[in-house]
N, C-alpha and C positions, 0 to 999 in steps of 0.2 A: 504494500500500500504506500501511497505518497500523498503529501498534503496538497490539496487544491482548495482555494477559497470558494465557498458556495454562496449561501444566502447570508453573507456577512460583509462588513466593511473592513478591508485591510487597513485603511487609513482612518480609523475611527474618527468620524466627524471631519473628513476631508483633510484639513491642514493640521489637525491635532497631532497626529503621529505620522511620520514619513514611513516607514516600514509599511304594510307589512304583508308582502307577498309570501306565499308558501311554496317552497320547492320540494320536489320529490326527494326522499332519502337517497343517498348516493348508491345504495344497492338496488334501487327499484328499476323497473324497465325504462321509465322515462329518463333516468339519469344517463342512459347509454345513448341518448339522442343529443345532437347539437342544436344550434339555432334553427328555428323553423322545422324541427323534427328531422334534420339531416343526420345521417349516421356519424357518430364520432369516429376519428381515426382509431385503428386497433390499439394503439398504446393508451388511449383514453378509456378503453373498455377493459383492458387487461386486469385492472385491479378491482373490478366491480363484482367479484364473486360473492362477497359477504353481504348479507342483507340485514345486518343489525340496524336498529333504529338510530339515526344520526343524533337524536336528542338524548340518547342514553347517558352521556356524560353529565347531564344536568340532574340526574337522579340523586336520591337522598343521601346515601352514606358519604360521598365525597363532599357534597354541599355542607352537610353538618360538620364534617371534618375541617373545612376551611373556616367556618364560623368559630369553632373551638380553638383552632390554631391561631387565628387572628386575635381572639380575646387574650390568649396567653401572651402573644407577642406584644400587644398593646400594654399589658401590665409590665412586662419585662423591659421593654424598650431596647435600645442598642447602646452599649457602653463603648463609645468611641474613644480611641486612644492612639498611641503611636502605632504606625503600620509595621508589620513584620518586615525584616530586611528582604525577605524573599519577594515581597511585592514590588520593591524598588520604586516606591512612591515618595516623592519629596514632601517636606512640609510646605504648605499648611494642610496637606491631605491627612486625614485621620481614618482609622479603620475599626471595624467591629464585626460582630456576627449576629445573625438571626437564625433561630432554630425553626425548622419546618418538618412536618411529618414526611417520612419516606412514602407512606401510603395514606392518602387522605381518607380512605374508607376506614382506616384504623388509626385515628389521630392520637390515641393514647399509647401507641406502639413506638417503634423505632423512629427517632428523629435524626436529622442531619443538620449541620451548621453551614449556612451560606455566608461567605465573606462579603462585606459591604465597605465602601469607601465614601468619604464626604469632604466637601469644603463648604463651610457656611456662606450664606449670602453676604456679599460685601457692601450692600447698600444700607441706607438708614432703616431702622426697625419699622418705621411706619409704612415703608414701601415694599417690605418683604412679603413673599407669597407662598412660603412653605418650601417643600422639597420637590425637586425635579429629578425623576429617576430615568436613567438611560440604559438601553441595551443595544449593542452594536451588531447583533445578528449571529449567524452561525448556521445551524445550531453548533454550539461549542465556543462561541466568542465570549470573551470577558470584557465587562465594562469598568473594571477597577480603575483604569487610568482616566476615565471620563472627567472627574472633578478638575483635572489639570486644564480642561478646556477653558476655564474661566480666565486664564492668562492670555488667551487669544483675543484679538480685537473683535472678531466676528461674534464672540460670546460674552463680551463685557456687559452688555445691557442685561442679558439673561442672568449672568452670574451675580449682578447686583441685586436682582429680585429674588433669586432662588438659591437654596442650598443645592449644590450639584452633587448628586448621589449616583454612584456606580456600584455594580455588584457582579459577582461571578455566579451564574446560574448553577443549579444542581449538576454535579458531575465535572464542573469546570474548575481548573486551578486548584485551590484549596477547599472548594465546596464539595466535599465527599467525592474526590476525583475518581474518574473512570478511566481505565486503561484496557486495551484489547490485545496489545502485543508489546514487546520491548521497544523502547525508543530507537535502539540500534537497528532493529529489524525494519521498523517503519521508515527510517531515514536512509536505508541502504540505497546506494547509487554507484554507477549509473544504471538507469532502467530504459527500456524501450517504450515506445508509444505509437504503434502503427495506426495509421488512419483507416486501413482496411486489413484487419488482423487475419492471420492464417488460422486454420482449424487447430493446429498445434498450440499456437499462442492462446487461443480461446480456452483450450483445455487447461493450460497452465493457470490462467487467471481464474477459472472456475474453482480449481483446487485451492488457490490462494483465498478466494472469497469464502469458501467453506471453512477453511482454517481460521480466518479472521472472525467469522461469526461464532465459531466455537470458542475462540479466545475471549471474546466479549462475555460469553456466557460463563466461562470458567472463572474469569476475574471478578465479574460483578455478582455472581451467584444469584440468590433469590431477589436481589435489588434490581436486576436488569429491566423488568417490565415497567419500572416507575420513572424511567428517564423519558418523559413525554412532553409534548407541547402543552397539553392540558395541565399537567402538574407545574410547568413553568408559569402558566397563567395563575394558577392557584398560589404558587409561591409569591408571585408579585403582589397578591392581595395581603398576604401575611407580612411582606416587607412594608407595604403601605401602613399597616396597623402599627408595626414596630417603630416606624418613623414618626408616629403620632399624627398621621394625616387622616382626616375624615374622608377625604376623596383624593384620588391619585392624579398627579400630573406626570405624564410619561412621554418620552420620545423613544420610539423604536425604529431602528434601521434594518432594512432587509428582512431576515428571518424574525427580527424583533417586531416587525409589523404583523407577522402571522399570529404569534401568541399574544400580541397586543390586541389584535382583533378578537381572539378567543376571550381575552379578558373583558373586552367591551360587550361581548355577547353574554358571558356568564355573570358579570357584575356591572351592568350599565349604570346603576344608581351610585356606584363608587367612583365613577369617572368625573374628573374635573376638566382636564384638558388632555388631549392625546394627539401627538404628531406621528404619522406613519410615513417614514422616509424611505422611498423605494420599495413599493408594496409587493409582497408575495401574493399571487393569485390564491384566494382562500377557497375556491370552488372545491367541494369535497371530492369530486371525481378527478381532480387534478393533483391532489395531495397524496403522495409526493412523486409518483412515477411520471405522471403526465407533465408536472411542472418541470422535472428534469429534462424531459424531451423537448419541451418548449424552450428551455434555457439553451440547450445545445444548438437548436436552430437559430436562436437570437445571437449567440456568440459568432456564428458564421458571418452575420451581417456586421457585427462590431469588428471582427478581424478584417473585414473588407474596409471599414472606416480607417483602421490603422494603416493598412497598406496604401490607401489613397493618400493619406497625410504624408507618409514616407516618400511616396512618389512625387508629391508636390515639392519636397525638399531634397531632390536628387543632388543638387549642388553640394549639400552638406554631407550626405550619406553615401552617394554612389551605389545605392542598392537597386536602382531602376527608376525610370521616369514614368512608368505605368504600374498600376497595381499588379498586373500579371508578371511584370519583370521583378517586382519586389518579392512576389511569391516564389519565383525561380531562385532568387538569392537566398530566401529562407530555406528552400528545399536543399540547396547546396550546403548550407550550414548544417541542416538536419542530417544529411547523408555523411558529412564529415565527422560530426560528433558521434555518429553511430559506429564509425570505424575507430576513431581516436577521441575519446571523451575529453572535453575541455577541462583542464585541471585535474584530469583523472576521474572526475565525479559527475560531469555534466554530459549526459547522453540525451537521446531524443525525448525521454520522459521529463527530464529537468528543463530542457529547452522549451518544450510545449507548455509547461507550468509557468515559466517565466513570461512567455508570450501571452498566456491566458490572463495574467495580471494586467497586461496592457489593454485587454478587453474590458476589464473592470474599471480602470482609471487611466484617463489620458495623461495624468501626471507622469506615468511611466513611459510614454511614447518616446520621448527624446532619448532617455537612457537605454531603452531596449534597442532602438534603431542604432544608436552609437555602438552598442555592444556587438550587434550583428556586423556592422560596418568594420569595426576594429578586427573582428575575427577574420573577415575576408581579407584584411590587410596583413594578416599573419600574427595578430596579437590576441590570443584567446583569454587573457586575464580578465578583461571587463565582463565577458560572458560567464567565466568561471565564478567571478565574485558575485554576479547578480543572480545566477541560476543554481549555484551550488546548494546542496542540502544543508540543513543546520548542523553546525559542527560543535557548538558548545552544548554540554550535557543538558542544561536547563532549557535551551531552545528546542532541542530534540524531544525532550519530555513534553514540553508544552504543545509542540506540533502533533505528537502522537495523541495526547489527551484531547486536543480539539477535534481531531478526526474521529476518535472513539465516541465522543459525545454526539457529534454530527450523525454518525452511523446509528447509534442507539436510538436517538430521538426520531429520526426519519423512518427507521425500520419499525419502531413501536407504534408510530402515529397512525398508520394506515395499511390497508392491504397492498401487497406487491405481487406481481406475477411470480409464481413459484416454479414455472417450467422454463428451462433454458431456451427452448425453441421460441418462446414468445419474445424474450429479450433479443435473441439472435435475429429474428424476423424484423422486429421494430427498429433496431439499431442499424442493421444492414441497410434497410430502406432509407432511414434518415441520413446515414453517412454518404449516400449517393449525392446529396445536395448540401450537406453540412458536415464535412469530414473533420473540421478543425478540432472540435471538442467531443463529438458524439461518443466515440468508443472509450475515451478516457473517462468521461462522465459515467458511462454505463458500468465500467469495471469498478469505479469508485463506489457505486451504489449496489453492486452485485451481492454483497453479503446479505442484503435484505431478501434475496430469493431463498436463502437458507437460514433465515433468522429463527432461533429457537423459542423466542418469547411470543406470547399472544399479540396479535395486531389489533389495534383499535379501529373503529370506524370514525372518520373525521367529523367533528362537529360542524354543523351548518351555520356558518357565521352570518348573523342577520339581526338587525334591531329595527323595531317599529318606530314610526315618527313620534317624536317627543320622549322616547325612552332614553335617549343618549344625548348629552350636550353636543354642540357642534364640535367636530373633529377636523383635523387638517391632514390631507394626503399630499405628499410631494413625489414627483416622478420626472425622470429624464426620459424624453421620448424614445431615445435609442439605447436605453439601458438594456444590457444583455442578461445580467444576473437575475433581474426581476423585470421581465418584459412588460411594456407599458399596458398591455391588456389587463394585467393583474391589478393595476391602479384603478382602471375603469370598473372592473368587477367589484373591488372593495368599495368604491364609492356607491355603487348600486346597492350594496348590501347594508351599509351603515347609513341609516337615515340621517340627513343633515350634514353629511361629510362634504367638505369642500376640497377641490383638487387644484393644486398649483403645478403646472407643467413647464419644464424647461425644454423648449422646442429645439430640435436639431442637435441635442447633446446626448451623450451616452455614459457619462461617469456615474458610477454606482454609489449612492449616498450623497445627497446634495445639500443637506442642512449644514450650515457653518462652513461651506466651501467658498469658491471664488465668485459665485454669482450673487451680487448685491441685491438683485431683484428678489431672488428666492429668500435670502436671509431677511429681507424686509418683511415679507409675509410671515416668516417664522417668528420674528420679534413681535410683530403686531399681534399675532395670535397668542403667544405665550404670555405677553405682558398685559394684554387687554381683553383677550378672548374673542376678538373680532376675526372673522374669516372673510375671504374675498366676496364682493358683491356677486349675486346670482350663483354662488357656489363654485366658481371656477375663475382661474386667472392663468395667464401665460407670461413666461419670461423668455427673452431672447437667450440664446446659448452663451455660456461663458466663453471667453477668448480661447482660441485654439492654442495648443502648446507652442512655445518657441523652439525652433530646432537648435541643436547644439553643433557648432562647427568643430569638426574633429581636428585635433592637433596632428602634426606629422608632415613630412615633406613628400610622401609618396601617395599620389592620388590613385583611387580605385578606377578601373575602367568602368564605363557606363554599362549598365545592364538594361537591355530593351526587350 
């Protein structure tokens, strides 16, 4: 296995860190139909074998368990103090813990401690508005560094009004950490990443997926079924209570929008304000197999955006003056590192992962293009530095932990196809038009085909008019990690939600980023509760990245 960012923000908050209609339950016959009754693609039907009622998670034992746990947490509060050295968080960030039930159906049973971080509001007391909780996505991402955002100019106004609160969800970091294999095994490199894998390679990856699922079960034991999005939403309500907040103010990015939407459905009367930044499509029939297929298709478009930008700056990079020529340069690098891994560790798998990050964030475009260009000039070091696996023990451990939580949550959350022939059929077909990420994505998720824990049926995210305060959805039109259709679907499901669209842009996670128009709507909403008139607004795209002129006296030949 290897790390790939999924429904999460690599650069938490952009510049913070550089590194009541009723729908049929998802198992019903109607759920297998698309718009106007058209048949859904096979990959949207493959996970519809279970017919459990989608409303089941609302039933009594877990609901009572949340109430009991929240009451306990409100009484106990959080004792904030100096952060453990392991968190590497500077003052004035302080840390504490909140205890939550492992299983909300048995709230008096085993509990786990979630780590929490905070910086108090910097403004005058009369203008403070309580706690603002943030989640960067994943599943598996930690928000512990979020309170540092208050030092950035884009977050100054919000930091004056709110205590900035981050936390590590269950399984993440020091919050009852989950592991499925050794960090050394997870970070092994170089690896291959064929766009059209052979039968032998597929058999190898099937065996790895089975072993990985077994490792998760062995290491987690009887706790494995409780790493779920529904429990993440329940934990969020206990955290709200522990912070002394009657109602929750929350910003969720990427996957954080999904369990944030679950929270809004389960606890609408507990919501004060919610920002959904880069929304996951919450359609039960899409969670999670269909969403991953849609993501692979969208990354093909975003990869094309990157190649077009590189071609526009051929004078700087000499990778080709057309997107097709840039693709040929990339394929040359890919073939070369397959024979001679850059730095001994960067093969096609590591190269593809590095280029995938450019699909998430255009902040990476210049450095990735520069690394490809330098490699073709005979200097593999920039590529080895950018694409190499984590070498420090703590970094390798964190990467393995993040992938373990990602896998457990997505596999537990929903039915997945259990027959390899379904995966093979769907991904072979998709790879014909979207080869860039399709098979890498499929193999990353393949442990879910062999998952030993019970699968849930996804909750139907939906609120009735007047049930939920106005919420704010942010979306970049060409976002690949969470395609724009997901934001439109979430807006339809949450009555009163407003949508701010960054047109023509594709960076994933746009709150607190370089677009002043987007940030203005976020500030206005969080500080005053106002949402855009008529429930929608558009922002022009942020400026395209500046190319980096490569040093050196030897020009590359043009690729056409």
